[in-house]
matplotlib code that plots the C-alpha trace (Angstrom):
import matplotlib.pyplot as plt

x = [16.7, 16.8, 13.4, 12.1, 13.6, 12.1, 8.8, 5.9, 3.7, 1.2, 0.5, 1.9, 3.9, 7.6, 7.5, 5.4, 7.8, 5.0, 3.3, 6.2, 5.2, 7.6, 6.6, 10.1, 10.8, 8.9, 6.4, 7.4, 10.8, 9.4, 7.1, 10.1, 12.0, 9.0, 8.8, 12.6, 13.4, 16.9, 16.7, 16.5, 19.7, 19.8, 18.9, 16.0, 12.9, 10.5, 8.1, 8.3, 6.4, 3.3, 3.6, 0.4, -1.4, 1.1, 0.8, -2.6, -1.2, 1.8, -0.4, -2.6, 0.5, 1.9, -1.5, -1.9, 1.6, 0.9, -2.4, -0.7, 1.9, -1.0, -2.9, 0.2, 0.8, -2.8, -2.7, 0.6, -0.7, -3.9, -1.8, 0.4, -2.5, -4.4, -1.3, -0.7, -4.3, -4.0, -0.7, -2.3, -5.3, -3.0, -0.9, -4.1, -5.5, -2.2, -2.1, -5.7, -5.1, -1.9, -3.8, -6.7, -4.3, -2.4, -5.6, -6.7, -3.4, -3.4, -6.9, -5.9, -2.7, -4.7, -7.2, -4.4, -2.8, -6.1, -6.6, -3.1, -3.7, -6.9, -5.3, -2.4, -4.8, -6.7, -3.5, -2.4, -5.6, -5.3, -1.8, -2.7, -5.6, -3.4, -0.8, -3.4, -4.7, -1.2, -0.3, -3.5, -3.0, 0.7, -0.3, -2.6, 0.2, -0.3, 2.8, 3.0, 4.4, 3.9, 0.3, -1.0, -1.2, -0.6, -1.6, 0.1, -2.2, -0.9, -3.2, -4.1, -7.4, -8.8, -8.7, -12.4, -12.1, -9.0, -10.8, -13.8, -11.4, -9.9, -13.3, -14.3, -11.2, -12.2, -9.6, -9.3, -6.8, -3.7, -3.6, 0.0, 0.5, 4.2, 7.6, 8.4, 5.2, 6.0, 9.5, 8.2, 5.7, 8.3, 10.5, 7.8, 9.0, 5.6, 3.6, 0.3, -2.8, -3.1, -6.2, -5.9, -8.0, -9.4, -12.3, -14.9, -13.2, -10.4, -7.2, -8.5, -6.8, -8.6, -8.0, -10.5, -11.5, -12.6, -9.6, -7.8, -4.2, -1.7, 1.7, 2.4, 5.2, 4.9, 7.4, 9.0, 6.5, 3.5, 0.6, 0.3, -3.2, -1.8, -1.3, -3.7, -4.5, -4.3, -7.6, -8.3, -5.9, -7.7, -6.2, -2.8, -0.3, 3.0, 5.7, 8.8, 11.2, 12.4, 15.7, 14.1, 11.7, 9.7, 9.2, 7.2, 3.6, 2.0, -1.5, -3.0, -6.3, -8.6, -9.5, -6.0, -5.2, -2.5, -1.7, -3.0, -2.2, -4.8, -4.3, -5.9, -5.4, -4.6]
y = [-98.1, -94.3, -93.9, -96.3, -94.2, -90.8, -92.2, -90.7, -93.6, -91.7, -89.1, -86.1, -83.4, -83.0, -79.3, -79.6, -80.8, -80.8, -83.5, -85.9, -89.1, -91.8, -94.5, -95.2, -91.6, -89.8, -87.4, -84.8, -84.5, -83.6, -81.1, -79.4, -79.4, -77.8, -75.1, -74.3, -70.6, -69.9, -66.3, -67.2, -66.4, -69.5, -71.7, -73.0, -74.2, -71.3, -69.3, -65.4, -63.8, -61.9, -58.4, -57.1, -58.0, -56.2, -52.7, -51.9, -52.7, -50.5, -47.6, -48.1, -48.2, -45.0, -43.3, -44.4, -43.2, -39.8, -39.7, -40.4, -37.7, -35.3, -36.2, -35.8, -32.4, -31.3, -32.5, -30.7, -27.5, -27.8, -28.3, -25.4, -23.2, -24.0, -23.4, -20.1, -19.1, -20.0, -18.1, -15.1, -15.2, -15.6, -12.6, -10.6, -11.5, -10.6, -7.3, -6.6, -7.3, -5.2, -2.4, -2.7, -2.7, 0.3, 2.1, 1.4, 2.5, 5.6, 6.5, 6.0, 8.1, 10.8, 10.8, 11.0, 13.8, 15.6, 15.2, 16.5, 19.4, 20.2, 19.9, 22.1, 24.7, 24.8, 25.0, 27.8, 29.6, 29.1, 30.4, 33.4, 34.1, 33.7, 36.0, 38.6, 38.4, 38.6, 41.6, 43.4, 42.7, 43.6, 46.9, 47.3, 46.4, 42.6, 40.4, 36.8, 33.8, 30.3, 30.2, 33.0, 36.7, 38.9, 42.5, 44.4, 47.3, 50.9, 51.8, 50.5, 49.0, 46.7, 42.9, 42.8, 45.9, 44.4, 41.2, 43.1, 45.0, 41.7, 40.2, 43.2, 42.5, 38.9, 37.7, 37.1, 37.6, 35.4, 31.8, 30.6, 27.0, 26.5, 27.6, 29.0, 31.2, 32.3, 33.4, 35.2, 37.2, 38.0, 39.5, 42.1, 43.8, 44.8, 44.4, 43.1, 41.2, 37.6, 35.4, 33.6, 34.1, 32.3, 34.7, 31.9, 29.5, 30.8, 28.8, 27.2, 29.0, 28.8, 30.3, 32.4, 29.3, 27.4, 25.0, 24.5, 25.6, 22.7, 24.4, 27.8, 30.2, 32.0, 34.3, 33.6, 33.4, 33.7, 33.6, 35.1, 36.7, 40.0, 39.1, 39.8, 43.5, 44.0, 42.3, 39.5, 39.2, 37.0, 38.0, 37.3, 39.6, 38.8, 40.9, 41.3, 42.6, 39.2, 37.4, 34.1, 34.5, 31.5, 32.9, 36.1, 35.6, 37.7, 37.7, 41.2, 42.9, 42.5, 46.2, 47.4, 49.1, 47.4, 46.9, 43.6, 41.1, 39.9, 36.6, 35.4, 32.2, 32.9]
z = [-85.2, -84.7, -86.0, -83.4, -80.6, -81.6, -82.6, -80.8, -80.2, -78.1, -80.8, -78.8, -80.4, -79.7, -79.1, -75.9, -73.1, -70.5, -72.5, -72.3, -70.8, -69.6, -67.3, -66.2, -64.7, -62.0, -63.4, -60.8, -62.2, -65.6, -64.0, -62.3, -65.5, -67.1, -64.4, -64.5, -65.0, -66.2, -65.2, -61.4, -59.5, -57.4, -60.3, -58.3, -59.7, -58.9, -60.9, -61.1, -58.2, -58.9, -57.3, -58.5, -55.2, -52.9, -54.4, -52.8, -49.3, -49.9, -51.0, -47.9, -45.6, -47.1, -46.8, -43.2, -42.4, -43.9, -42.1, -38.8, -39.5, -40.4, -37.2, -35.1, -36.6, -36.0, -32.4, -31.9, -33.3, -31.2, -28.0, -29.0, -29.9, -26.6, -24.6, -26.4, -25.8, -22.1, -21.8, -23.5, -21.1, -18.1, -19.2, -19.9, -16.5, -14.9, -16.7, -15.9, -12.2, -12.2, -13.9, -11.4, -8.5, -9.9, -10.5, -6.9, -5.5, -7.7, -6.5, -2.9, -3.3, -5.1, -2.2, 0.3, -1.5, -1.8, 2.0, 2.7, 0.4, 2.2, 5.6, 4.5, 3.1, 6.4, 8.4, 6.1, 6.7, 10.5, 10.5, 8.4, 10.8, 13.8, 12.3, 11.6, 15.2, 16.6, 14.5, 15.4, 19.1, 19.0, 17.7, 20.8, 23.2, 23.6, 23.8, 22.6, 24.5, 23.2, 21.9, 24.1, 24.1, 27.2, 27.9, 30.7, 31.8, 31.9, 34.8, 38.2, 39.5, 42.1, 41.4, 40.4, 38.2, 36.5, 35.7, 34.2, 31.9, 30.7, 30.1, 28.0, 25.8, 25.2, 27.7, 31.5, 34.3, 33.6, 34.7, 35.1, 34.1, 33.9, 35.2, 31.8, 31.8, 35.3, 34.3, 31.2, 33.4, 36.0, 33.3, 32.6, 35.7, 36.9, 40.1, 38.8, 39.6, 38.4, 38.2, 41.5, 44.7, 47.8, 48.2, 48.1, 50.6, 52.8, 52.1, 48.9, 46.1, 42.7, 39.3, 37.5, 35.3, 38.5, 38.7, 42.0, 42.3, 42.1, 41.7, 43.2, 42.9, 46.3, 47.7, 51.1, 53.9, 51.5, 51.6, 55.1, 54.8, 55.9, 59.6, 62.4, 61.8, 58.0, 57.1, 54.6, 51.7, 49.2, 45.9, 44.4, 42.7, 41.0, 42.7, 40.6, 43.3, 44.2, 43.6, 42.3, 39.4, 40.6, 44.1, 43.4, 44.4, 47.2, 48.6, 49.0, 49.7, 46.7, 46.9, 46.5, 43.2, 41.1, 37.5, 36.0, 33.3, 30.8, 28.9, 25.7, 23.7, 20.1]

ax = plt.figure().add_subplot(projection="3d")
ax.plot(x, y, z, "-o")
ax.set_aspect("equal")
plt.show()
């Protein structure tokens, strides 16, 4: 009886489970039994996965990742480098503009200083020349007031002769332009001709430079033209024997001999 049970009527070998044939059991069950893998954790009926096909994709993914990192680094370096170049160019341009502006300002300041130096040199020359002229004239008896020199004569002449003497000295009879100048001349304590006359038109007093008198320092009752019997009095003298230094002028005959005052601009 046991021999009949283990007899292989189909001629298959017993050591090949996949070849078992049994018409009373589903063939799928035997297939699953044949595919059973005891090493599987869940005891499921599954074959061992084949990982040989996933390795190329993993390598490609790693390569692409590295490539992305490399490209990102290159882009970052490029941006940084471009920004550094731009900043360097901006700084260079700023420094160049600052240097150019400094150079322009320095040139302008140099020119201004040179102009000031030239002006000071000229002024120094003028001052030295004026000082020399003043010293020379002071030795000859001239006196300085403000920017003018005055010479009080030591002799007496007519008004016309007095003016000729002044002209020969490069001067003219004095023209009084201010109260201060009038006071200065009064303090010389001298009766002297000044450069004022109405000899051309009676009553119209003019200075020797042709300008008309605007402010006079006449004494009391002057000018009186000498009265009815003294003749024409067309020339003016400064008369110091007065109480008020700005009331000292007197008209007199031009042929009378008086001292005179010459005036010269330094």
